[in-house]
N, C-alpha and C positions, 0 to 999 in steps of 0.2 A: 384381492378383496374388492368386490364391486361396491360402489357407493360408500366407500371407506368403512365397510362393515367387516370386522374381524370375525371370521367364521369359527375360530377357536372358542369364542365365548359361547357359541351354540353347543359345543361339546361339553362345556362345563355344566350347562343346564341339563343336558342329557345325563351326565354322570350323577348330578344331584337327584334327578328323577329316579334313576336306577337305585341310588342309595336309599331314597325315601321308600321305594317299593320294597326293598330288602328289609328295611327297618320295620315295615308294617307286616309283611307277609311271613318272614321267617319265624318271628315269635308266634304268630297265629298258627303256623304249621306245627310247631312244637306243642302248643296248647291244644290243638285238635286231638292229640293223643289222649286227652282226658276222657274221651268218649269210650275208651277201652275197645277200640276197633281200629282196624287199619283203613277203613273206608274213607274217613274224613281226611287223613293225611295224604292218601292217594289222590283224592279229588283236588286238594290244594296243590299238590305237586304237578298234576297233569295240567291244571288251569294256569299255573304261573311258572312252569319249568323254563320257558323261553324268555320270560320277562324279568326274572329275579336272579341275580348273580348268586351262585352257591346253592341254589334251590335243590339241585340233585343230591349234593352231599348231605345236606340237612334232612331231606326227605328220606334218603336211605337210612340214616341214623334213626329217625323216628319210626319208620316202618320196621326196621330190624328190631328195635326195642319192643314194639307192639307184638311182633311175631314171637319174640323171646318170652315176653310175659304171658302170652297165650299158651305157649308150650309149657311153661312152668305151672300155670293155673289149671290147665286141663286135667292132669292126673289128680290134683288136689280136689277139684270138683267131682271127678268121677268116683274117687274113693272116699269122699266126704271127710277130707282132712281139713277141717275148718280153721285151725290156727294158721296153717300155711296159706290157705286161701285168703284169709284176712291180711296176713303179712304181705303177700305179693300184691294184693289189690291196693293196700295203703302205700306200700313201698313205691309202686309204679306211679301213683298219683303225686307223691311227694317229689320224686325225681323229675317228673314232667314239669311241675311248677317251678322247681329250682332251675332246670335247664331253660325254661321259657324266660325267666328273669335274666339269666346269664346272657342268653342270645339277645334279648332286648337291650341289655347294657353293653353289647359288643364284646363280651367276655367268652373265653373258650368254655365249652361244655363237654360233659361225658355221660354216657349212659352205661351204668354198671350192669353186669350180668347180661350184656348184649351179645347175642350170637350174630355173626356176620352172614346173614342169608344173602343179602344184596351187597355187592362191593362196587364202589365208584371207579 
């Protein structure tokens, strides 16, 4: 340690910075699904994939959920099945909000009816 500086303390600050980035961006990634499109989660993932720990796993979950909901909504929209369209639209919004809160609080989350198109 030159000049009596312990370099381990620098690693602590780096870990804190990474934790702060994850605390900010992971909930935002989940919340971006409210736009009912996979574009916003993909942009967040690409932008922060090398800077936020666990970004890949969270991004895959969010993108898989968006693709799954799109797959469920498409036939409902094509065949004008309005009760199911409303159900899936409201259901997805509620699940996204619940999971965003869970991620923000550091709790485990789960996306139901999620088809694993992308696997980590």
